[in-house]
Each structure stands twice: as structure tokens, then as C-alpha cells.
TORKOL-4160 file (C-alpha; in steps of 0.2 Angstrom, whole numbers, padded with zeros to 4 digits, m for minus):
192
<pt num="1" X="0414" Y="0669" Z="0913"/>
<pt num="2" X="0411" Y="0650" Z="0909"/>
<pt num="3" X="0397" Y="0652" Z="0921"/>
<pt num="4" X="0388" Y="0663" Z="0908"/>
<pt num="5" X="0383" Y="0651" Z="0894"/>
<pt num="6" X="0378" Y="0664" Z="0881"/>
<pt num="7" X="0395" Y="0673" Z="0882"/>
<pt num="8" X="0407" Y="0659" Z="0884"/>
<pt num="9" X="0416" Y="0662" Z="0867"/>
<pt num="10" X="0430" Y="0674" Z="0862"/>
<pt num="11" X="0437" Y="0682" Z="0877"/>
<pt num="12" X="0448" Y="0696" Z="0870"/>
<pt num="13" X="0455" Y="0703" Z="0887"/>
<pt num="14" X="0452" Y="0699" Z="0905"/>
<pt num="15" X="0454" Y="0711" Z="0920"/>
<pt num="16" X="0453" Y="0707" Z="0938"/>
<pt num="17" X="0452" Y="0715" Z="0955"/>
<pt num="18" X="0449" Y="0708" Z="0972"/>
<pt num="19" X="0430" Y="0705" Z="0971"/>
<pt num="20" X="0427" Y="0708" Z="0952"/>
<pt num="21" X="0431" Y="0702" Z="0935"/>
<pt num="22" X="0430" Y="0712" Z="0919"/>
<pt num="23" X="0430" Y="0703" Z="0902"/>
<pt num="24" X="0431" Y="0711" Z="0885"/>
<pt num="25" X="0421" Y="0700" Z="0873"/>
<pt num="26" X="0421" Y="0699" Z="0854"/>
<pt num="27" X="0402" Y="0698" Z="0855"/>
<pt num="28" X="0390" Y="0703" Z="0868"/>
<pt num="29" X="0374" Y="0693" Z="0874"/>
<pt num="30" X="0357" Y="0700" Z="0869"/>
<pt num="31" X="0352" Y="0715" Z="0880"/>
<pt num="32" X="0340" Y="0710" Z="0894"/>
<pt num="33" X="0324" Y="0720" Z="0896"/>
<pt num="34" X="0325" Y="0735" Z="0908"/>
<pt num="35" X="0322" Y="0730" Z="0926"/>
<pt num="36" X="0321" Y="0740" Z="0942"/>
<pt num="37" X="0336" Y="0741" Z="0953"/>
<pt num="38" X="0336" Y="0728" Z="0966"/>
<pt num="39" X="0348" Y="0735" Z="0979"/>
<pt num="40" X="0342" Y="0726" Z="0995"/>
<pt num="41" X="0333" Y="0732" Z="1011"/>
<pt num="42" X="0332" Y="0751" Z="1014"/>
<pt num="43" X="0341" Y="0756" Z="1030"/>
<pt num="44" X="0351" Y="0770" Z="1037"/>
<pt num="45" X="0370" Y="0772" Z="1037"/>
<pt num="46" X="0371" Y="0769" Z="1056"/>
<pt num="47" X="0360" Y="0753" Z="1055"/>
<pt num="48" X="0371" Y="0747" Z="1040"/>
<pt num="49" X="0387" Y="0749" Z="1050"/>
<pt num="50" X="0379" Y="0737" Z="1063"/>
<pt num="51" X="0374" Y="0724" Z="1051"/>
<pt num="52" X="0390" Y="0723" Z="1039"/>
<pt num="53" X="0407" Y="0715" Z="1043"/>
<pt num="54" X="0415" Y="0731" Z="1037"/>
<pt num="55" X="0413" Y="0750" Z="1040"/>
<pt num="56" X="0405" Y="0757" Z="1024"/>
<pt num="57" X="0414" Y="0771" Z="1015"/>
<pt num="58" X="0404" Y="0787" Z="1009"/>
<pt num="59" X="0411" Y="0798" Z="0995"/>
<pt num="60" X="0411" Y="0815" Z="1004"/>
<pt num="61" X="0412" Y="0824" Z="0987"/>
<pt num="62" X="0394" Y="0818" Z="0983"/>
<pt num="63" X="0386" Y="0824" Z="0999"/>
<pt num="64" X="0374" Y="0813" Z="1009"/>
<pt num="65" X="0366" Y="0798" Z="1000"/>
<pt num="66" X="0347" Y="0799" Z="0996"/>
<pt num="67" X="0346" Y="0780" Z="1000"/>
<pt num="68" X="0355" Y="0767" Z="1009"/>
<pt num="69" X="0352" Y="0748" Z="1006"/>
<pt num="70" X="0360" Y="0732" Z="1013"/>
<pt num="71" X="0359" Y="0714" Z="1007"/>
<pt num="72" X="0367" Y="0698" Z="1011"/>
<pt num="73" X="0372" Y="0692" Z="0994"/>
<pt num="74" X="0390" Y="0694" Z="0997"/>
<pt num="75" X="0399" Y="0686" Z="1012"/>
<pt num="76" X="0400" Y="0699" Z="1025"/>
<pt num="77" X="0385" Y="0709" Z="1017"/>
<pt num="78" X="0385" Y="0723" Z="1005"/>
<pt num="79" X="0379" Y="0741" Z="1004"/>
<pt num="80" X="0372" Y="0752" Z="0991"/>
<pt num="81" X="0371" Y="0771" Z="0992"/>
<pt num="82" X="0361" Y="0781" Z="0980"/>
<pt num="83" X="0362" Y="0799" Z="0975"/>
<pt num="84" X="0350" Y="0809" Z="0966"/>
<pt num="85" X="0355" Y="0818" Z="0949"/>
<pt num="86" X="0363" Y="0835" Z="0951"/>
<pt num="87" X="0373" Y="0847" Z="0940"/>
<pt num="88" X="0389" Y="0838" Z="0943"/>
<pt num="89" X="0381" Y="0820" Z="0944"/>
<pt num="90" X="0370" Y="0819" Z="0929"/>
<pt num="91" X="0356" Y="0806" Z="0928"/>
<pt num="92" X="0363" Y="0789" Z="0922"/>
<pt num="93" X="0351" Y="0780" Z="0909"/>
<pt num="94" X="0356" Y="0764" Z="0917"/>
<pt num="95" X="0350" Y="0768" Z="0935"/>
<pt num="96" X="0340" Y="0784" Z="0934"/>
<pt num="97" X="0352" Y="0790" Z="0948"/>
<pt num="98" X="0366" Y="0803" Z="0949"/>
<pt num="99" X="0378" Y="0790" Z="0957"/>
<pt num="100" X="0376" Y="0772" Z="0963"/>
<pt num="101" X="0390" Y="0766" Z="0975"/>
<pt num="102" X="0391" Y="0748" Z="0980"/>
<pt num="103" X="0403" Y="0740" Z="0992"/>
<pt num="104" X="0407" Y="0723" Z="0999"/>
<pt num="105" X="0422" Y="0713" Z="1006"/>
<pt num="106" X="0431" Y="0708" Z="0990"/>
<pt num="107" X="0443" Y="0698" Z="1000"/>
<pt num="108" X="0429" Y="0686" Z="1005"/>
<pt num="109" X="0421" Y="0686" Z="0988"/>
<pt num="110" X="0435" Y="0686" Z="0975"/>
<pt num="111" X="0424" Y="0685" Z="0960"/>
<pt num="112" X="0407" Y="0691" Z="0966"/>
<pt num="113" X="0404" Y="0705" Z="0953"/>
<pt num="114" X="0406" Y="0703" Z="0935"/>
<pt num="115" X="0407" Y="0714" Z="0920"/>
<pt num="116" X="0406" Y="0710" Z="0901"/>
<pt num="117" X="0411" Y="0723" Z="0889"/>
<pt num="118" X="0412" Y="0724" Z="0870"/>
<pt num="119" X="0426" Y="0732" Z="0860"/>
<pt num="120" X="0418" Y="0749" Z="0860"/>
<pt num="121" X="0419" Y="0751" Z="0879"/>
<pt num="122" X="0435" Y="0759" Z="0886"/>
<pt num="123" X="0443" Y="0748" Z="0899"/>
<pt num="124" X="0458" Y="0757" Z="0908"/>
<pt num="125" X="0468" Y="0750" Z="0923"/>
<pt num="126" X="0472" Y="0764" Z="0936"/>
<pt num="127" X="0480" Y="0767" Z="0952"/>
<pt num="128" X="0471" Y="0778" Z="0964"/>
<pt num="129" X="0481" Y="0783" Z="0979"/>
<pt num="130" X="0491" Y="0767" Z="0978"/>
<pt num="131" X="0475" Y="0756" Z="0976"/>
<pt num="132" X="0471" Y="0746" Z="0960"/>
<pt num="133" X="0456" Y="0752" Z="0950"/>
<pt num="134" X="0447" Y="0749" Z="0933"/>
<pt num="135" X="0438" Y="0762" Z="0924"/>
<pt num="136" X="0425" Y="0757" Z="0911"/>
<pt num="137" X="0418" Y="0771" Z="0900"/>
<pt num="138" X="0409" Y="0774" Z="0883"/>
<pt num="139" X="0398" Y="0760" Z="0876"/>
<pt num="140" X="0386" Y="0752" Z="0889"/>
<pt num="141" X="0392" Y="0736" Z="0896"/>
<pt num="142" X="0384" Y="0722" Z="0906"/>
<pt num="143" X="0385" Y="0720" Z="0925"/>
<pt num="144" X="0380" Y="0705" Z="0936"/>
<pt num="145" X="0383" Y="0697" Z="0953"/>
<pt num="146" X="0389" Y="0679" Z="0956"/>
<pt num="147" X="0382" Y="0675" Z="0973"/>
<pt num="148" X="0391" Y="0660" Z="0981"/>
<pt num="149" X="0382" Y="0644" Z="0979"/>
<pt num="150" X="0370" Y="0651" Z="0966"/>
<pt num="151" X="0368" Y="0647" Z="0948"/>
<pt num="152" X="0369" Y="0661" Z="0935"/>
<pt num="153" X="0354" Y="0666" Z="0925"/>
<pt num="154" X="0355" Y="0676" Z="0909"/>
<pt num="155" X="0341" Y="0687" Z="0915"/>
<pt num="156" X="0352" Y="0693" Z="0929"/>
<pt num="157" X="0363" Y="0704" Z="0917"/>
<pt num="158" X="0360" Y="0723" Z="0919"/>
<pt num="159" X="0366" Y="0736" Z="0907"/>
<pt num="160" X="0378" Y="0748" Z="0916"/>
<pt num="161" X="0384" Y="0766" Z="0911"/>
<pt num="162" X="0402" Y="0772" Z="0916"/>
<pt num="163" X="0409" Y="0763" Z="0931"/>
<pt num="164" X="0424" Y="0764" Z="0942"/>
<pt num="165" X="0429" Y="0748" Z="0951"/>
<pt num="166" X="0441" Y="0752" Z="0966"/>
<pt num="167" X="0450" Y="0741" Z="0978"/>
<pt num="168" X="0450" Y="0750" Z="0995"/>
<pt num="169" X="0459" Y="0739" Z="1007"/>
<pt num="170" X="0449" Y="0723" Z="1008"/>
<pt num="171" X="0434" Y="0732" Z="1000"/>
<pt num="172" X="0428" Y="0732" Z="0982"/>
<pt num="173" X="0419" Y="0749" Z="0979"/>
<pt num="174" X="0409" Y="0751" Z="0963"/>
<pt num="175" X="0404" Y="0768" Z="0957"/>
<pt num="176" X="0392" Y="0770" Z="0942"/>
<pt num="177" X="0385" Y="0786" Z="0934"/>
<pt num="178" X="0385" Y="0797" Z="0918"/>
<pt num="179" X="0400" Y="0806" Z="0924"/>
<pt num="180" X="0418" Y="0806" Z="0917"/>
<pt num="181" X="0434" Y="0799" Z="0924"/>
<pt num="182" X="0439" Y="0816" Z="0932"/>
<pt num="183" X="0423" Y="0816" Z="0943"/>
<pt num="184" X="0425" Y="0797" Z="0947"/>
<pt num="185" X="0443" Y="0801" Z="0953"/>
<pt num="186" X="0437" Y="0815" Z="0964"/>
<pt num="187" X="0423" Y="0804" Z="0971"/>
<pt num="188" X="0435" Y="0790" Z="0974"/>
<pt num="189" X="0448" Y="0801" Z="0983"/>
<pt num="190" X="0434" Y="0808" Z="0995"/>
<pt num="191" X="0429" Y="0790" Z="1001"/>
<pt num="192" X="0429" Y="0791" Z="1021"/>
């Protein structure tokens, strides 16, 4: 997190997965103004499979995604799947979606994704079907990308709601929404 000048001080805890870091901080940076999600170029799942260096996973327990986006920020590319709010996927204040799923090759981008939490955010290490995971819940936290060979800018921080980070083989899967841990586990176990 030394790359984030406004939050260099007082790291209380550090958690890491292949492709992501999570730091609990004594003090959070100022909240950035809300900005629209920038997920990449809209496409289809079939076209995404052709353009990525991995086969994307879809949480079958969420149904078909409403939107599929790809970008080349991470080595090997990344995909974002969006799902509309439903009764079991309530609308997240952070995204306006029921579920946002993002995936990339964590083995090629060891610290591509970063999270900064305060002391009020619950951060729990888990194992899901043998794979390492981290659950973040409660108080909103900050989320950002660290693209290779790009300088970090404070305005790239985004406030996120509840998030499950999951290593799935060589992939890092990030699921964000207003749901609880039980629903997150159900979604993770349905990835195909």
C-alpha cells in the first residue's frame, strides 16, 4: 500500500491472496466522489472466452448475467459479470447491482487488486472447497486496481460493499453485493 500516498500509515493487519491484497488501516483516506462503474468493453460470454487467457467462471446460482465486460488492465485480461437486483440479490449501494463478479489471472498479476478497510469492516479468512478466500462485510471499504506499469491515483479508489475474494485455481474471483456470507458461499460453490 506504499503506492497509495494518502494511506501509507498505520497498517493494522495485512491479508493476501493470489491477485489481491487487503489492508486494515487505523485511518481511511477521504471518500472519493461517486463515479460510474468502469468495467470495460461490453461483449458476450462466448466472445469473452475467445479474448481472455482463461475460461471465465459463472456463478450458476445467480442465473445468467445481465452484462458481460472485458478489459485488458490485468495480464491475460479480465472479465466482469453484472447481475440485476433480485429478492435474493438485493441492490448494492456501491454498484446499483445485485451482484458484480470480476475475474482475472491472479497468478499473472499477484497484487492487481487492492482493498483498504477500517476497523469496523469484518475481514475473515476462509476456505471454500479447499480454496483460500477472504470475506469483507459490514462497513464499506475501499477498492482499487493496480495495473502493471501504471501509477496509482487517489481518485481511482471506489467504495465497495460486502465482498468475497476467492482463489479458484489460477484465477482470482471477486464477488460484490449487499448479500451476506451464506449467499456468497452459495454463489462461490456454484462457479462453473
